[in-house]
Structures are given as structure tokens and as C-alpha cells.
C-alpha positions as CSV (number, residue, x, y, z in Angstrom):
1,M,47.6,98.2,120.4
2,K,49.3,101.5,119.8
3,Q,51.2,102.6,122.9
4,I,50.6,106.2,123.8
5,E,51.8,108.2,126.8
6,C,48.8,109.2,128.9
7,I,48.9,112.6,130.6
8,S,45.9,113.7,132.6
9,V,44.8,117.4,132.8
10,F,45.6,117.1,136.5
11,D,49.2,116.2,135.6
12,M,49.5,119.5,133.7
13,L,47.7,121.7,136.3
14,K,49.1,121.0,139.7
15,I,48.7,123.0,142.9
16,G,52.0,123.8,144.5
17,V,54.3,126.3,146.1
18,G,56.4,128.8,144.2
19,P,58.7,129.9,142.8
20,S,59.5,127.1,140.3
21,S,57.8,123.8,139.4
22,S,61.0,122.2,138.2
23,H,63.3,123.7,140.9
24,T,60.9,123.8,143.9
25,L,57.9,121.6,143.4
26,G,59.8,118.8,141.7
27,P,62.5,118.5,144.3
28,W,59.9,118.8,147.0
29,R,57.9,115.9,145.5
30,A,61.2,113.9,144.9
31,A,62.0,114.2,148.7
32,R,58.6,112.9,149.6
33,R,59.0,110.0,147.1
34,F,62.4,109.1,148.6
35,L,60.8,109.0,152.1
36,K,58.1,106.8,150.8
37,K,60.7,104.3,149.4
38,L,62.5,104.2,152.8
39,K,59.2,103.5,154.6
40,E,58.2,100.8,152.1
41,S,61.6,99.1,152.7
42,D,61.1,99.5,156.5
43,L,64.3,101.5,156.8
44,M,63.0,104.6,158.5
45,S,63.9,103.3,162.0
46,Q,67.5,102.8,160.9
47,L,67.9,106.2,159.4
48,E,70.9,108.1,160.8
49,T,71.2,111.1,158.5
50,I,70.5,112.2,154.9
51,D,72.7,114.0,152.4
52,V,71.3,115.7,149.3
53,D,73.2,116.4,146.1
54,L,71.8,118.9,143.5
55,Y,73.2,118.8,140.0
56,G,73.2,121.0,136.9
57,S,70.4,123.6,136.7
58,L,69.1,122.6,140.1
59,S,72.5,123.6,141.5
60,L,73.2,126.7,139.3
61,T,69.9,128.4,140.1
62,G,68.9,126.4,143.1
63,K,69.4,129.1,145.7
64,G,67.3,131.6,143.8
65,H,64.6,129.0,143.2
66,A,64.5,127.9,146.8
67,T,65.4,124.3,145.9
68,D,67.1,123.8,149.3
69,V,64.0,125.0,151.0
70,A,61.8,122.7,148.9
71,V,64.1,119.7,149.7
72,M,63.8,120.3,153.5
73,M,60.0,120.8,153.4
74,G,59.7,117.5,151.4
75,L,61.9,115.7,153.9
76,M,59.7,116.9,156.7
77,G,56.7,115.3,154.8
78,A,54.9,118.6,154.2
79,D,52.4,118.5,151.4
80,P,52.9,121.4,148.9
81,Q,49.2,121.5,148.1
82,T,48.0,122.0,151.7
83,C,50.9,123.0,153.9
84,R,50.7,126.4,155.7
85,I,53.0,128.5,153.5
86,E,53.2,131.3,156.0
87,G,55.1,128.9,158.3
88,I,57.7,127.8,155.9
89,P,60.3,130.5,156.8
90,T,60.0,129.6,160.5
91,E,60.4,125.8,159.8
92,I,63.5,126.4,157.7
93,Q,65.0,128.7,160.3
94,N,64.5,126.2,163.0
95,I,66.4,123.6,161.0
96,K,69.3,126.0,160.5
97,D,69.4,127.0,164.1
98,E,69.0,123.5,165.7
99,K,70.9,121.6,163.0
100,T,68.2,118.9,163.1
101,I,65.3,118.0,160.8
102,H,62.0,116.3,161.7
103,I,61.9,113.6,159.1
104,D,58.3,112.9,157.9
105,Q,57.2,114.4,161.2
106,T,58.2,111.1,162.9
107,L,61.9,111.3,163.9
108,Y,64.6,113.9,164.4
109,I,68.0,113.4,162.8
110,P,71.0,115.7,162.5
111,F,70.8,118.0,159.5
112,D,72.8,121.1,158.7
113,P,71.7,122.6,155.4
114,E,75.2,124.0,154.8
115,N,76.7,120.5,154.9
116,H,73.9,118.1,154.1
117,I,72.7,119.9,150.9
118,Q,75.5,120.2,148.3
119,F,75.3,122.2,145.0
120,H,77.3,120.5,142.2
121,R,77.8,122.4,138.9
122,E,78.2,119.3,136.8
123,F,75.2,117.9,134.9
124,L,74.0,114.3,135.2
125,D,73.4,112.4,131.9
126,Y,69.7,112.0,131.7
127,H,68.4,115.5,132.5
128,P,69.7,118.9,133.6
129,N,67.7,118.9,136.8
130,G,69.2,116.0,138.8
131,I,68.8,115.4,142.6
132,R,70.3,112.5,144.6
133,F,69.4,111.5,148.1
134,N,71.8,109.5,150.2
135,A,70.4,107.9,153.3
136,H,73.0,106.8,155.9
137,L,71.8,103.9,158.0
138,T,72.9,102.9,161.5
139,N,74.4,99.7,160.1
140,G,76.8,101.8,158.0
141,S,75.1,101.2,154.7
142,I,73.9,104.0,152.3
143,I,70.7,104.0,150.3
144,R,71.0,106.2,147.2
145,E,68.2,107.3,144.9
146,T,68.5,109.7,142.0
147,F,65.5,111.7,140.7
148,Y,65.1,114.1,137.8
149,S,62.8,117.1,137.9
150,I,61.7,117.3,134.3
151,G,59.4,120.3,134.4
152,G,55.9,121.1,135.6
153,G,56.5,119.3,138.8
154,F,56.9,116.0,137.0
155,V,59.6,113.8,138.7
156,V,61.1,110.6,137.2
157,Q,64.0,108.4,138.1
158,E,65.2,107.8,134.6
159,E,64.6,110.2,131.7
160,R,65.8,108.4,128.6
161,K,66.9,110.1,125.4
162,R,63.9,111.2,123.5
163,S,64.6,108.7,120.7
164,E,64.5,105.9,123.3
165,K,61.8,107.3,125.5
166,K,59.6,104.6,127.0
167,R,56.0,104.8,125.9
168,I,53.3,104.0,128.4
169,S,50.5,101.6,127.5
170,F,47.5,103.2,129.0
171,E,44.4,101.1,128.2
172,C,42.0,103.3,130.3
173,F,42.0,106.1,127.8
174,P,39.5,105.2,125.1
175,R,40.8,108.0,122.9
176,P,44.6,107.8,122.9
177,I,46.1,111.1,121.8
178,E,49.8,111.6,120.9
179,K,49.6,114.4,118.4
180,A,47.2,117.2,117.6
181,T,46.1,115.3,114.5
182,D,44.9,112.4,116.7
183,L,42.8,114.9,118.8
184,L,41.4,116.5,115.6
185,T,40.4,113.1,114.2
186,F,38.4,112.2,117.3
187,C,36.7,115.5,117.2
188,K,35.8,115.1,113.5
189,N,34.7,111.4,113.8
190,E,32.5,112.0,116.9
191,Q,31.4,115.5,116.0
192,K,32.5,116.7,119.5
193,S,34.5,119.7,120.8
194,I,38.0,119.2,122.2
195,S,36.8,119.7,125.7
196,Q,34.2,117.0,125.3
197,I,36.8,114.5,124.0
198,V,39.2,115.4,126.9
199,L,36.5,115.1,129.5
200,E,35.5,111.6,128.3
201,N,39.1,110.6,128.6
202,E,39.3,112.0,132.1
203,L,36.2,110.1,133.1
204,Y,38.1,106.9,132.7
205,L,40.4,108.0,135.4
206,H,38.1,109.9,137.7
207,S,34.4,110.3,138.5
208,E,32.7,113.4,137.1
209,K,32.3,114.7,140.7
210,E,36.1,114.3,141.2
211,V,36.9,116.0,137.9
212,N,34.6,118.9,138.8
213,D,35.8,119.2,142.4
214,R,39.5,119.2,141.4
215,L,38.9,121.7,138.7
216,K,37.1,124.0,141.1
217,M,40.0,123.7,143.5
218,I,42.4,124.5,140.8
219,W,40.5,127.6,139.7
220,D,40.0,128.7,143.3
221,V,43.8,128.7,143.8
222,M,44.3,130.6,140.5
223,L,41.7,133.1,141.5
224,D,43.2,133.4,145.0
225,S,46.6,134.1,143.6
226,M,45.3,136.8,141.4
227,Y,43.4,138.4,144.3
228,V,46.2,138.2,146.8
229,G,48.8,139.5,144.2
230,C,46.6,142.5,143.4
231,H,46.2,143.3,147.1
232,T,49.7,142.8,148.4
233,E,52.1,145.7,148.5
234,G,55.8,145.6,149.0
235,T,59.1,144.2,147.6
236,L,59.7,140.6,146.5
237,P,62.2,138.5,148.4
238,G,65.5,137.4,147.0
239,G,67.7,140.5,146.8
240,L,66.7,142.1,143.5
241,N,64.4,144.6,145.3
242,V,61.7,144.1,142.8
243,R,58.6,146.1,143.8
244,R,55.3,144.3,143.4
245,R,53.7,146.0,140.4
246,A,50.3,144.3,140.4
247,F,49.3,146.3,143.5
248,D,50.2,149.6,142.0
249,S,48.5,148.8,138.7
250,H,45.4,147.5,140.5
251,Q,45.2,150.6,142.6
252,K,45.1,152.8,139.5
253,L,42.6,150.6,137.7
254,Q,40.3,150.4,140.7
255,K,40.9,153.9,141.8
256,G,41.9,152.7,145.3
257,A,38.7,150.8,146.0
258,I,38.9,147.9,148.5
259,Y,36.9,144.7,148.3
260,N,36.4,142.2,151.1
261,D,36.8,139.0,149.0
262,K,37.7,137.7,145.6
263,Y,34.1,137.2,144.4
264,E,33.0,140.7,145.3
265,W,36.2,141.8,143.5
266,I,35.3,140.0,140.3
267,E,31.8,141.6,140.3
268,A,33.4,145.0,140.8
269,I,35.7,144.6,137.8
270,R,32.8,143.3,135.7
271,S,30.8,146.5,136.4
272,T,33.7,148.7,135.4
273,E,33.6,150.3,131.9
274,V,36.8,149.1,130.3
275,R,38.4,150.5,127.2
276,F,41.0,148.7,125.0
277,R,44.0,150.2,126.7
278,E,42.6,149.2,130.1
279,I,41.9,145.7,128.9
280,L,45.7,145.4,128.3
281,K,46.4,146.7,131.7
282,W,43.9,144.4,133.4
283,V,45.2,141.3,131.7
284,S,48.8,142.3,132.5
285,C,47.8,143.0,136.1
286,F,46.2,139.6,136.6
287,A,49.3,137.8,135.2
288,L,51.8,139.9,137.2
289,A,49.8,139.3,140.4
290,V,50.0,135.5,140.1
291,N,53.7,135.5,139.4
292,E,54.5,137.9,142.2
293,V,52.7,135.5,144.5
294,N,54.8,132.7,143.0
295,A,58.0,134.6,143.4
296,S,57.3,135.1,147.1
297,L,56.9,131.3,147.7
298,G,53.1,131.6,147.6
299,R,50.6,128.9,146.4
300,V,49.9,128.8,142.7
301,V,48.9,126.3,140.0
302,T,51.6,125.0,137.6
303,A,50.2,125.8,134.2
304,P,52.2,124.1,133.0
305,T,55.0,125.4,135.2
306,N,55.2,127.8,138.2
307,G,57.3,130.2,136.1
308,S,54.4,130.5,133.6
309,A,51.6,130.2,136.2
310,G,50.1,133.6,135.4
311,V,49.1,133.2,131.8
312,I,46.2,130.7,132.0
313,P,44.4,132.4,135.0
314,A,44.9,135.8,133.5
315,V,43.3,134.8,130.2
316,M,40.4,133.0,131.9
317,M,39.8,136.1,134.1
318,Y,39.8,138.2,130.9
319,Y,37.0,136.0,129.5
320,M,35.0,136.3,132.7
321,V,35.3,140.0,133.3
322,I,35.5,141.3,129.8
323,E,34.1,138.9,127.2
324,N,31.3,137.1,129.1
325,H,29.9,138.4,132.4
326,D,27.7,135.3,132.6
327,A,30.6,132.9,132.5
328,N,30.2,130.0,135.0
329,F,31.9,126.8,136.1
330,E,31.0,125.1,132.9
331,D,33.1,127.6,131.0
332,I,36.0,127.2,133.5
333,R,35.8,123.4,133.0
334,K,36.0,123.6,129.2
335,Y,38.8,126.1,129.4
336,M,40.9,123.9,131.8
337,L,40.3,120.7,129.9
338,V,41.4,122.2,126.6
339,A,44.4,124.0,128.2
340,G,45.5,120.8,129.9
341,E,45.3,118.7,126.7
342,I,47.2,121.2,124.6
343,G,49.9,121.3,127.3
344,S,50.1,117.5,127.2
345,L,50.8,117.6,123.5
346,F,53.8,119.8,124.1
347,K,55.1,117.6,126.9
348,K,54.7,114.5,124.7
349,G,56.3,116.0,121.6
350,A,58.8,118.4,123.1
351,T,59.3,119.6,126.7
352,I,57.8,121.9,129.3
353,S,61.2,122.2,131.1
354,A,63.1,125.5,130.8
355,A,66.2,123.6,131.7
356,M,65.7,121.5,128.5
357,G,64.2,124.1,126.2
358,G,64.5,127.6,127.5
359,C,61.5,129.8,128.3
360,Q,59.7,128.8,125.1
361,A,59.0,125.6,127.0
362,E,57.2,127.5,129.8
363,I,55.7,130.8,128.6
364,G,55.4,129.6,125.0
365,V,53.5,126.5,126.1
366,S,51.3,128.3,128.6
367,S,50.4,130.9,126.0
368,A,49.5,128.2,123.5
369,M,47.4,126.4,126.2
370,A,45.6,129.6,127.0
371,A,45.1,130.6,123.3
372,G,43.5,127.3,122.4
373,A,41.3,127.2,125.5
374,L,40.0,130.7,125.0
375,T,39.3,130.0,121.4
376,E,36.9,127.1,122.4
377,L,35.1,129.4,124.8
378,M,34.8,132.0,122.1
379,G,33.0,129.5,119.9
380,G,36.0,128.4,117.8
381,T,36.0,125.1,116.0
382,P,38.6,122.4,117.0
383,E,40.7,123.4,114.0
384,Q,40.7,127.0,115.1
385,V,41.5,126.0,118.7
386,L,44.6,124.1,117.5
387,M,45.5,127.0,115.1
388,A,45.4,129.5,118.0
389,A,47.7,127.3,120.0
390,E,50.1,127.1,117.0
391,I,50.1,130.9,116.5
392,A,50.8,131.5,120.2
393,M,53.8,129.1,120.2
394,E,55.1,130.1,116.8
395,H,55.8,133.6,118.2
396,H,57.6,132.3,121.3
397,L,60.0,130.0,119.4
398,G,63.6,130.4,120.6
399,L,62.7,132.3,123.8
400,T,65.5,131.9,126.3
401,C,65.5,131.3,130.0
402,D,68.0,133.7,131.6
403,P,66.7,134.7,135.1
404,I,68.8,137.3,136.9
405,G,70.2,136.0,140.1
406,G,68.5,132.6,139.4
407,L,65.3,134.2,140.7
408,V,61.9,133.7,139.0
409,Q,61.4,137.5,138.8
410,I,63.3,139.3,136.0
411,P,62.3,138.7,133.2
412,C,60.0,135.9,134.2
413,I,57.1,137.9,135.8
414,E,56.7,140.3,132.9
415,R,56.8,137.4,130.4
416,N,53.6,136.1,131.9
417,A,51.9,139.3,131.0
418,M,53.2,139.2,127.5
419,G,52.3,135.6,127.1
420,A,48.7,136.3,128.2
421,I,48.3,139.2,125.7
422,K,49.8,137.0,122.9
423,A,47.3,134.3,123.8
424,I,44.3,136.6,123.4
425,N,45.7,138.0,120.1
426,A,46.3,134.4,118.8
427,C,42.7,133.5,119.6
428,E,41.4,136.5,117.7
429,M,43.5,135.7,114.7
430,A,42.4,132.1,114.6
431,L,38.8,133.0,115.0
432,D,39.1,135.3,111.9
433,T,40.8,132.6,109.8
434,D,39.6,129.6,107.9
435,A,41.7,127.1,109.9
436,A,41.4,124.5,107.1
437,N,44.0,126.6,105.2
438,A,46.4,126.9,108.1
439,K,50.0,126.8,106.7
440,V,51.6,125.6,109.9
441,P,50.0,122.6,111.8
442,L,50.3,122.5,115.6
443,D,52.3,119.3,115.4
444,K,54.9,120.9,113.2
445,V,55.4,123.8,115.5
446,I,55.8,121.4,118.4
447,D,58.5,119.5,116.4
448,T,60.1,122.8,115.7
449,M,60.1,123.8,119.3
450,W,61.9,120.6,120.3
451,Q,64.5,121.1,117.5
452,T,65.0,124.6,118.7
453,A,65.4,123.4,122.3
454,Q,68.1,120.9,121.2
455,D,70.0,123.6,119.3
456,M,69.8,126.2,122.1
457,N,73.0,126.9,124.0
458,T,72.9,125.5,127.5
459,K,73.7,128.9,129.0
460,Y,70.2,130.0,127.9
461,K,68.5,127.1,129.6
462,E,67.8,128.2,133.2
463,T,71.5,128.3,134.3
464,S,71.8,132.1,134.7
465,E,75.1,131.8,132.7
466,G,73.9,133.9,129.8
467,G,71.7,136.7,128.5
468,L,70.1,139.1,131.0
469,A,71.5,137.0,133.9
470,I,75.1,138.1,133.2
471,N,74.4,141.4,131.4
472,V,72.3,142.7,134.3
473,G,73.7,141.5,137.5
474,M,72.3,141.6,141.1
475,S,74.3,144.7,141.7
476,D,72.6,146.5,138.9
477,C,69.2,146.0,140.5
């Protein structure tokens, strides 16, 4: 049997806390996994203290990405999907003041973040995002576990070189998909859309009710982040003094109108006469809103990462309020299924980690996901869906990751708006083209993206050691 790596839509679309899926959500989940290992080995009662070592990109931009905060929240056993994000600053300040941490909400141990979380500039072999936990036990022994945050909130304990990467035999997927050509073959042979093929795969992992419930929850978080971002004024944390632009843009577009909830808000936007220029402003506003929420440690959906969280919701919102006022959950489900599958193709064939591939791996992938998903909603064929994804990525190839101050703000927030606009443009171009004559297959652009990632200088891979990060410093802002 052919062995194919299986990635669910819900692996690609995760609910978490900002600002970064690889630098915040990944370390958070790694800390929880480490605690689980200690509990399974019945070692929690012997725990004396814990040291945490951050390596490579996690160290170089860890402060700006709140990696230390994520580690502490994970060690306390908080769930990034459900924890009360408003209480995070207080929890962290208590740890700093009291020099203790409430491990898994079961026992207190000494913990001073200044001493127990160390930032090391060197890179570990397997992946740029390395994190090592060292549990000191009362008998004098030390339990060490190393994890790698490989992008999109995915955490592994050993990331092999790509030529040796272990393939997972996943018998429960009836339609194993490794490349875009595999996906297209299933669509052709069964005369089904991409979303139908993906749904039937997901139904081998989850019941239809669970699929629907989880997709509704994902969309609700996306919608909430757009609404909150559009209605929150002020300056983003971190020291760059970046003013929230979505609020100002939204005020101008809505002429100062106030709405009580996000559903009333959607209907108000739908009833507004929108010209071309205003469409651009609305889409940008939606994307900016999400990533301003993300930059302020708010709750967003990794799509496929936190840094690119605004593209997919912005494009879906465009469809709902501009293209199809009758859009319903069935449209949302199709959109998310297609987007998730396209994202999984990039993860299998390249990377979704900026620390591995630069921003092409985040904004480029999210734009491709949104472009393909929108194309299916607009009536495109499977060939046109894949063509739209290819067009979107093709014009993000080589995009670097050079965040100023290591913060997911400049240029990250604006890039989400650009990625969303490119996705819509790619969709329209694909719909107007005979996809059978496409010159560049999606699989080839995925291969090219991975080759580009390997050739890219490390200083442009989320280290803040090149590009805007050094040419425009914190003092300039």
C-alpha cells in the first residue's frame, strides 16, 4: 500500500492564541505535551523545578512572539483554544512577582522566567524552532525532552531531513492524497468537487456532526476576530507603537455606525452599496482586523499560521458580503474543506514554517488556500481551483520573513491584506482561463517554493537579522 502522510483539515485550521503559530502556539502545545509525558511516567509528584531552553528562531524572535509567555501558559496547563485570554497578562505577572508557577494547576514549584527560560542563539540540527524542557526531580535526576515547532502549531520531537522524512501509513483515508495530481485524479474519476472528496476523507476521522460543529467553531472564531479587530481602537503592544488601522478604516467605511453583534454587522455591510475601490478597502480591513487581534495576543485561527491568519477569513467574508448575500454554512464548509486540503499539499510538499521558508510559507500558502477555496465557491472546476492556488503562490515566491523587532506586526499585518487581494485576483484569473492549458501545475510551484526556501538566506527566515528588521529598527518606529 502506498504510504501517504495524512493531514486533516483540522490540522491546518487550529484555534489558538496569537501572535505566532510556530513561536506561540507550538511552544504552548509542546509544554502541555511535556507535562503529559511527566504524568504518564508518574513523575509529577517528584518534580522540583523546570528549565526551558529556546533555540534558533524561537530564541532570536521569541520575545517579540511571546514565546516565553506561551511556555508558561502551557506549563500551567492552560488550553489555548479555551483559556481566558484577558487573564494572561495577570497570570504571567503573578509568576514574575512570586517566582513560582502553578504546574498543570496541581502543584507549585519555584520558577523565575529570567533564569528558568533561556534564549540560545544557536540552532539545533533538525529544525530552526527548537525547544527543550528539563525537569529536575527530587532524586537529583533530570528528564529532558526536545520538541520542534514546525509551523502552523504543529509540534514534533524529531523532524528528519526532507529526503528521509518518515511517511505515515494512514489506512483510514480512502483517498490518499500526496500531490495535487492525486486530488485531481479522484475528482475526475468520481466526478466530484474537491470539497466533496475532502469531506469524504474527513468522515473517516470524524462524524459529519463533528465536522460541521468544528467548522462552525472555526468560522465563529474567524468572524469574531474580524468583528473585534474592526471595533477596537488603540495601539498594539510590543513597543513599535503601531496604531490599529482596521478601526479607523472601518469607521470610514461604516461612517461611524455602531452594531451590537457580529451578525447584525454582517447584514449592515451586505446592505451597503460597495464600489470597486471600497471592495479593496473592505477586504483589507477584514484582514488587518484579524491580524491586529493576533498581534495583541488575541484568539484567532491558524490558517495555516497565526501570522497569515487574516487572509482566509477576509476572502470568505468578501464572498459573503460582496459576491453572495445568500451564502450559508454549506458555503463556509466547502470553503474551509478546500482551503485546508490545499494547505496540506504545501505542508507535505514544502513547508508552512517561516523559519524554514520565509513568508512565502505563510502568506503565500494562505493566499493559495483562499484563492482555491474561493474559486470552488464561484463555480470553478477542480482544475481551476488548483490553478487559482498556483497563481496565488507563484506571485509570492521568494517572499522573506523579516519582522521588525521580532513582532508579528510590520510588515506582517499588511501582508495579510495583500495576500487576500491577490487571492481574489488569482480566483478571477483562473475562472477566466481554460485550466487544461495551465503552463504551471500546482505541484511544480510547490516544488519551486521548497527549492526557494532551501536557497533563501537564513537571515530572511524569521530571525529579524535581515531586511526590514535591520533597516528599520525599533527606534525608527
